[in-house]
C-alpha positions as CSV (number, residue, x, y, z in Angstrom):
1,M,8.9,-9.1,5.4
2,K,7.6,-8.1,2.4
3,I,4.9,-5.5,2.9
4,A,2.2,-4.2,0.2
5,L,1.0,-0.9,1.0
6,I,-2.0,1.1,-0.1
7,G,-2.2,4.6,0.2
8,A,1.2,5.2,0.7
9,T,1.1,9.1,-0.1
10,G,-1.7,9.9,2.4
11,M,-0.8,11.2,6.1
12,I,-1.1,8.0,7.9
13,G,0.1,5.8,4.9
14,K,3.5,8.0,4.4
15,C,4.3,7.6,8.0
16,I,3.3,3.8,7.9
17,L,5.9,3.8,4.8
18,E,8.4,5.3,7.0
19,E,8.0,3.2,10.0
20,A,8.2,-0.2,8.1
21,L,11.2,0.9,6.1
22,A,13.0,1.8,9.4
23,R,12.4,-1.4,10.6
24,G,14.0,-3.1,7.6
25,H,10.8,-4.7,6.1
26,E,10.5,-4.4,1.9
27,V,7.7,-2.1,1.0
28,T,6.1,-2.2,-2.2
29,A,3.9,1.0,-2.8
30,I,0.4,0.2,-4.6
31,V,-0.1,3.3,-6.9
32,R,-3.3,4.1,-8.9
33,D,-1.3,6.8,-10.9
34,P,2.2,5.6,-12.0
35,S,3.1,9.7,-12.1
36,R,2.5,9.9,-8.3
37,K,5.6,10.1,-6.3
38,V,6.2,8.0,-3.5
39,D,8.9,8.7,-0.5
40,G,11.3,6.5,0.7
41,S,14.7,7.6,-1.0
42,G,14.5,4.8,-3.5
43,K,14.0,2.3,-1.0
44,V,10.5,1.5,-2.0
45,N,9.2,-0.6,-5.1
46,T,6.1,0.9,-6.9
47,V,3.6,-1.1,-8.6
48,V,0.7,-0.1,-10.3
49,G,-2.7,-1.5,-8.9
50,N,-6.4,-0.1,-8.7
51,I,-8.2,-0.8,-5.5
52,F,-11.4,-0.8,-7.2
53,D,-10.3,-3.5,-9.8
54,V,-10.0,-6.9,-8.4
55,E,-7.6,-8.4,-10.8
56,S,-5.2,-5.5,-11.0
57,L,-5.1,-5.6,-7.5
58,T,-4.6,-8.9,-7.3
59,N,-1.6,-9.1,-9.5
60,A,-0.1,-6.2,-7.6
61,I,0.0,-7.7,-4.3
62,A,0.7,-11.1,-5.1
63,G,3.9,-12.5,-3.5
64,H,3.8,-10.4,-0.2
65,D,3.5,-11.3,3.0
66,V,1.0,-8.8,4.4
67,V,-1.0,-6.0,3.0
68,I,-1.5,-3.0,4.6
69,S,-4.4,-0.3,3.5
70,A,-4.5,3.1,4.2
71,F,-7.0,3.8,1.5
72,G,-8.8,6.9,1.8
73,P,-11.6,7.8,-0.4
74,K,-12.2,11.5,-1.9
75,I,-14.2,14.2,-0.2
76,G,-17.9,13.5,-1.4
77,K,-17.2,10.1,-1.9
78,E,-16.7,8.3,1.0
79,E,-19.2,5.6,0.2
80,T,-16.6,4.2,-2.3
81,L,-14.7,2.9,0.9
82,V,-17.1,0.3,1.1
83,E,-16.6,-0.8,-2.3
84,A,-12.8,-0.6,-1.9
85,T,-13.1,-2.9,1.0
86,R,-14.9,-5.6,-0.7
87,S,-12.4,-5.5,-3.9
88,L,-9.5,-5.5,-1.2
89,I,-10.7,-8.5,0.5
90,S,-11.5,-10.5,-2.6
91,A,-7.7,-9.3,-4.0
92,V,-6.2,-10.4,-0.8
93,K,-7.7,-13.6,-0.7
94,R,-7.1,-14.4,-4.5
95,A,-3.4,-13.6,-4.5
96,G,-3.3,-15.9,-1.4
97,V,-1.6,-13.1,0.7
98,P,-1.9,-14.3,4.4
99,R,-2.6,-11.3,6.4
100,L,-4.2,-8.0,5.6
101,L,-4.6,-4.6,8.1
102,A,-6.5,-1.6,7.2
103,V,-6.6,1.7,8.7
104,G,-9.8,2.0,10.2
105,G,-12.1,5.0,11.6
106,A,-12.9,6.3,15.1
107,G,-16.4,7.1,14.9
108,S,-17.6,3.4,15.4
109,L,-15.7,3.4,18.7
110,E,-18.2,3.4,21.9
111,V,-17.9,6.4,24.3
112,A,-20.8,4.7,26.7
113,P,-22.5,1.2,26.3
114,G,-24.2,1.1,23.1
115,V,-23.4,4.7,22.1
116,Q,-20.9,5.3,19.6
117,L,-18.9,8.4,19.0
118,V,-20.2,9.2,15.6
119,D,-24.0,9.4,16.8
120,T,-23.0,11.9,19.6
121,P,-24.6,15.5,19.4
122,E,-21.0,16.8,19.2
123,F,-19.8,14.8,16.6
124,P,-19.1,17.3,13.6
125,D,-21.3,17.0,10.4
126,F,-18.6,17.4,8.1
127,I,-17.0,14.0,9.2
128,K,-19.8,11.9,9.6
129,P,-19.7,10.7,6.0
130,I,-16.3,9.2,6.3
131,A,-17.4,7.9,9.6
132,L,-20.2,6.3,8.7
133,A,-18.4,4.6,5.8
134,H,-15.6,3.4,7.9
135,R,-18.3,1.8,10.3
136,D,-19.7,-0.1,7.3
137,A,-16.3,-1.3,6.1
138,L,-15.6,-2.5,9.5
139,E,-18.8,-4.7,9.4
140,I,-17.6,-6.1,6.3
141,Y,-14.4,-7.2,7.9
142,R,-16.4,-8.6,10.7
143,Q,-18.5,-11.0,8.3
144,E,-15.3,-12.1,6.9
145,T,-14.3,-15.6,8.2
146,E,-11.8,-16.8,6.0
147,L,-9.2,-14.0,6.0
148,N,-6.9,-13.0,8.9
149,W,-7.9,-9.5,9.0
150,T,-7.1,-6.7,11.3
151,N,-8.9,-3.2,11.3
152,V,-6.9,-0.6,13.5
153,S,-9.0,2.5,14.6
154,P,-7.1,5.7,15.4
155,A,-8.1,7.8,18.5
156,A,-10.7,10.6,17.7
157,F,-8.0,13.2,16.7
158,I,-5.0,11.7,14.7
159,E,-2.5,14.4,13.1
160,P,1.1,14.5,12.4
161,G,3.4,15.0,15.2
162,E,5.9,13.4,17.2
163,R,7.0,9.6,17.1
164,T,7.0,8.4,20.9
165,G,6.9,4.9,20.4
166,T,4.4,4.7,23.2
167,Y,0.5,4.3,23.0
168,R,-2.1,2.6,24.6
169,T,-4.7,0.1,23.1
170,G,-8.3,-0.5,23.4
171,I,-11.1,-2.7,21.7
172,D,-14.4,-1.1,20.6
173,Q,-14.5,1.5,23.3
174,L,-12.8,5.2,22.9
175,V,-9.4,5.4,24.8
176,V,-9.0,8.7,26.2
177,N,-6.4,10.3,28.6
178,E,-6.6,11.4,32.0
179,K,-8.2,14.9,30.6
180,G,-10.7,13.0,28.7
181,E,-9.1,13.5,25.5
182,S,-8.6,11.2,22.8
183,R,-5.3,11.6,20.6
184,I,-2.7,9.8,18.8
185,S,0.1,11.1,16.3
186,A,0.3,9.6,12.8
187,E,3.7,8.5,13.7
188,D,2.7,6.5,16.8
189,Y,-0.5,5.3,14.9
190,A,2.1,3.9,12.7
191,V,4.3,2.4,15.3
192,A,1.1,0.6,16.5
193,M,0.1,-0.7,12.9
194,L,3.6,-2.2,12.3
195,D,3.7,-3.7,15.8
196,E,0.8,-5.4,15.0
197,V,2.5,-6.7,11.7
198,E,5.2,-8.2,13.6
199,N,3.3,-9.2,16.7
200,S,-0.1,-10.2,15.6
201,R,-2.3,-9.6,18.7
202,F,-5.7,-8.5,17.6
203,S,-6.5,-11.1,14.6
204,R,-9.7,-11.0,12.9
205,M,-10.9,-8.0,14.9
206,R,-10.7,-4.3,15.2
207,F,-8.4,-2.7,18.0
208,T,-7.8,1.3,18.6
209,V,-4.8,3.1,19.7
210,A,-4.5,6.5,21.6
211,Y,-2.0,8.1,24.5
């Protein structure tokens, strides 16, 4: 499968790239800065494209089977995620790519009926801007009726770790283990992302993954 990957140099993006290559997919890394090094041992095509420029991005992703966005805005500019989401959706539709998957956030997951994680008293203030931006971006996806999209929310805590190949899924509720913890390694998050690419189960919806 031909996959266009945005954000291949980030923590999650690197894991998605590695998982996609391990499964034999043909990956094109869409980069804004052509001097930015992308891992992949020469197995990755690199194409310049700007997620904020619809025409540029349309040209970069044309001809692919699926687009995966692991785009992450810079600290202090979290609100640009909403602009990037609108641009991304427009470009995917213009390019005629049949599928779009995007890395989402955990803040909009419910911890109780009608109570989202980001609105709980213990939610860290420094993470709120990106959590709220992801929540706004998710609403943009939910209003999209023409595109086959999937938004993948990680657990409350995601960090580099071990690839076990196992995870549990949920829809709009935070998935926790027997200790009440919500965790996933970036490697197993990537497994879940590529599983969804290959075996679509959550078309036009958000789902979440955790142990």
